[in-house]
N, C-alpha and C positions, 0 to 999 in steps of 0.2 A: 161481848165477844162475837165476832162475825162467824166464827166456826163452831159455835155451840151446837149441840145435838138438837134436832128438830125433826118433825115429820117431813119426809122427802116429798117434793112436789112431783117428781117424775115417778109415777106409779109402776108397780111390777107389771110387765107386759104379759098378756095372755098368749102371745105368740110363742114364748118360750115355755114349754110344759113344766109344771112343777106340782108335785104331790102335796097333799096337806102336811105330811111330815116334813118335807123339805121347806115348805113355806114357814112352818113353825121354827125350823132350824135357822132359816134366814132371819126371821124376826128376832130370835134369841141372840144371834151373833151381832146383828145390827144394834140391839139394845146394849149389849155389853161393850162393844167397841165404841159406840156413840158416847158412852160415859167418859171415854178418854178423849176422843175427837181428833181432828186434824192438827190442832195446835200441839197436842201431846206428841204426835208423830213427828212433826217438824222439829220440835225442841230436841227430841232424841236424835233425829237425823242429823241436824246441824252439829251436834256434839259427838256424832258417831258413837252414841251410847246405846246399849241394848234397851229395847222397850220392855224391861224386865217385868214390871207389874202387869202390863197387858198380856205378855206371853204366858205368865203364870196363871192369869185368869182364864185365858183361852184353854190352857191345858187342864186346869182344875175342873172346868165345866165340860170336859170331854170333846172339845171342838178340834184340837190338834190331832187326836187319834181316832176321829169318828170313822175313818176308813180302814183302820188297822185291826188285826185279829183280837178278839175278846180274850184269848188265852194270854195275851201280853198287855192287857190293860186298855185295849182299843174298844171302839164301839161296835166293831163287826159290820160296819156299813160299807159303802162303796166309794169309789173315787168321785162319782157324781155328787155324793153327799159332801165330800171334802171340798169339791169345787165350789159348792154353794158357800161354804165357810170362807174360802179365800176371796171370792167375789164380794160377799157381803162386807167383810172387813175392809176391803179396798174401797167399796162404795161408801163406807162410813168414814173415809178419809185416812185410813191406815193401811196402805198397801205394803205388806210385809214380805219381802223377797225370801226370807228364811222359811216361810211356809212352803215354798216350792222346793227348797233344797232339803230341809231336814225331814219333815213328815212325808212329802210327796216322793222325791227321788230316793233318798236314803231309806225311808220307812218302807216303801214298796219293795225295793231290792232286798232288804233284810227279810221282810215277811215272806218273800217268795223263794229265797235262796240260802239264807243263813241257817245255822244249826239252832236247835232249841236253846242250847247254852248261850250262844251269842245273842239271840233275841231276848232272852231273859236279862242279859246284862245291858243291852243297848236299846232294844225296841220298846221296852216298858217305859223307859225314861223319855223317849221321843214321844210316845203316846200321851203321857201326862204333863209334858212340857218341862220336866226337870232336867232333861238332857237334850243337847243339840248336836247335830252332826253336819259337818260341811262336806262338800263333794269336790274332788280334785281330778279333773280329766284334761283340761286345756294346758298346753305347753307352749313356750315362746316360739318354737320352731315347728310345732305340729298343727296348732289351730284346730280347724274342723276335721282334720285328717287323723282320726284316732289310730290308724294303722302305722303312723310314724311316731308314736309315743316312744320316748327313750328312757323314761323313768323305769328303773329295773329293780326287781326283787330277786336276790340270789339266795338259794337255799344254803344254809351253813351247818346243817346237822342238828341244830337245836331249834331252828325256825327259819327266819329270813333276815336278810339285810337289804334295806330299801335305800336306793340312791337316785337322785334326779331333781328336777325342778318343775313346778306347776305354776300357772299364771292365771290371773283373774279368778282366783279362788275366793268366793264370798264368805264372809262371816267366820273366818278362822279364829279370830280373837275371842269370839263368844261361843265357840264350839268346844265340846268335850272330846270329840274325835273327828277324824277326817276319813271319809270313804275314798280311797285312792285307787285309781286305775293305773296298773303298771304291767310291764312285761315281766314274766317270771322266768328266772334262769333255768329252771328244770323243765320248762316247756318251750325251749328254743326250737325254732324251725326256720328253714330257708324260704325265700320267696317274699312277696310284698305283704302278705297277710300274716303278721306276727302274733302269736298267741298272747293273750292278755289275761291278767288275773285281778281280782278285787281284794283289797286289804283294808281292814279297819285299824286306823292308826290313832291312838290316844294323843291328844295335843300336848301332853306333858312328856312325850317320849324324848329321850336324849338324841341329839343330832337333828331335831326338827326345829327349824327357825322360819320366820316370815317377816316380810316388810310391806307396809301399806303402799298401794298405788294411788297417787293423787289423782282424783277424778272430779268432774263437775257434778256428779250425782248427789242429790239430796235424799239420803236414805240412811237408816240406822246401820245397815250392813255395809261394812267397808270391804274393799277389794284388796287382794294380797298376791304378791309373789311368794311362793313357799319353796323352801329348800329341804331336801331329805339327804342328810349326810351320813350314810351308813347307819340308818336308823334300825335298831334291833327290834325284831318282831317275833313273838312266839308263834307256834304252829296254829294256834286258835285265831290268829288275825286274818287268816285266809277264809274268804267266803266261798263255800261250795268247792268245786273242783278246780285244781290248778289248770290254767290255760283256757278256762271257759268263761273268762270275765267279760268278753265282748257281748256274748249272748245275755249274760246277767245284766249288763249295763242297759241293753235295749229294753229290758223290762221296766226300767226307770225312766226312759226317755219319753215315752208317750205320756205318762203322768206329769213329767216335767213340762211338756208343751201344753197340755191341757190346763194345768194350774197356772202357767205363765199367761195363757189366754184369759184365765179367770181374773188375774190381777189387772190386765189391760182392760177387760170389760168392766171391772169394778171402778177403775179410774174414769172410764167413760161415763158410767152412771153418776158418779160423784160430780164430774164436770158439767154434765147436762143438767143435773139438779141445780147446781149453782147458777148456771146460765138462765134456766127457766125462772128461777126465783128472782134474779136480778132484772130480767127482761119484763117481768110483771110489775116490779116495784119502781123501776127507773122511768121517769117521765121528763123529757126535755123539750118536747114540741107540743104546745097547747094542752099540756096536762095529760097527753095520751101516753100510755106505757109503750116503751120502745118495742116490746114484743108484738105490738099490733102492726108493726111495719114489716112488710114481706122481706125487706133486705136483712132483717134480723131473724124473722121467724123461719123463712125457708131454709137458710143454711143450717139452723139448728134442727129442723125437721129432717133434713137430708142426713145430718150426722146421726140422728136417732135411728134412722132406717139402717144405716151401716152398722150401728151397734147392735140392733136387733138381729141382723143377719149373723154377725160375729158370735153373739151369744147362743143363737140357735145351732151354729156349727160346733161350738164348744160343748154344748149339751149332747149333741149327737156323738161327738168323739168320746166323751165320757161313757155314754151308753154302750158304744161298741167295745170299749175297753172292759167295762164291767161285765159284759156278756161273754167275754173271752173270745172275741172275734180274732180272725187271722191277724198276725202282727203287722203285715204289710197293709192290710185294709184299715186297721186301726191307725197305723202311722200316717196314711193318707189323710184321714179325718183330723188327726191331731195336728199335723203340720199345717193343714189349711186353716184350722181353727186358730192356731197361734199367729199365722200370717195375717188373717183377716182382723183379729182382735187388736194386734199391734197397730196396724194401719188405721183402724176405726178409732182407736183411742187417741191417736195423734190428731186426727181430724176433729174429734169431739172436743178435745182439750184446747186446740187452737181456736176453734169457733167460740168456745166458752170464754176464752180470754178476749177475743175480738168483740164479743157481746158486751163485755165490761169496759171496752175502750181502754183508756189509760189505766183504769183501775185493774185491768187484767194483769198488769205487770207489778202491781202493788202487792207485797207479800201478805198484807193483812187480809186479802181476799182469798187466799189459800188455793190459787191455781198455778201461778208461775213456778212455784217450788216443785211442782210435779213434772215439769216439762222434760228434764233430762232423764228421769226415771222412765217416763213413757217412751222417750226416744231410745233409751237403752234396750227396751223390750222389743224393738224392731231389729236389733242386732243380736241380742242374746235372750234366751239360752241357745237359740239356733238362728242364724242369720236368714234374712228373707231370700238371699241368693241360694243358700243350701236348700231351703224349702222349694224354691223354683226348680232347682236341679232334681230334687226327688220327684216332684210332680211331673216334670218333663219326661223323666225316665220311666217311672212306675205307673203313672196315670195315662200318659200319652204314648208310651212305647218308643220314645226317642232314644237315640244312642246315649250312653253315659258320657258325661262331659268331664268326669273326674275319676 
């Protein structure tokens, strides 16, 4: 098997700071995920099947909840710790988008804003891997503009009635609940900034249906259009205060960008390791490994430099988040980290495929099947254009363009 677990050729860089505890965490995650390997990931991805065994193992070993409160079964660690988990799993050939959605976005929002009762019901399962939660914010006509969300929850005296449509919602079919961003009828207001609220909607709720979106992505998590047709919700479904959902969502967006960057960086490390191994073994000119030729070595070295910079930025963003830095300051680092990591991973993966020549397109070499996933991370969870808009306005002081 060409994708079997082995000692990586690309060593951990001293440029990116890592404590002894995090180094041990990385080693443990690499060892666990390496027992499954890229072949396992691709088999599940092509069948759009949950990587159930791997997910359960990650949860049972405390890796999915390493950053969540100990009171709810988590490890009491930091987002920086969880970013190591996400990157290490991706570098071992298993980039799991659901780690960004369930433990990072939903887990962080619940930990910061949900009631003790709600956290005991949902967060405990997210931490140990027995529960998954999807996240629904994007709509067909809203896109990146969350202020134009039309999915609405109306108070009905007994709770809420939720109606609307969400789009490109990942992993609904494997989730136990969906964290939904919606306008709330009791918090109506005039003007362009419409109040939003957050609701936890169990996926077996009456009136909730979904349909897969056919996509070129090779990943276990499928994408869906989701319809809420007068879905009944109890009062306990609301997270925090009615109409305060946008502020709550923002507490999950920085973890989203940081862990998305970690997936991209993990893909980069995986690809560069594959390329370095191949370039050392492949010899076609007078028995000299192709890695000795600058035409092969220099592009790989340049890709490595880009990846090191992206990883350093992601580590800094996580550090700021964990230190409780100002939200805008953390957002600047998180957005830049996600932007840099997505671009660096595409360059690294493309160069790894080029190093393999025609074999780079052969599925048995385990590179080409990651292309669309790496490309997707350039567009989602936040597009590079929206990152540039943010940086232009908040970092450079330019007028808002949207």
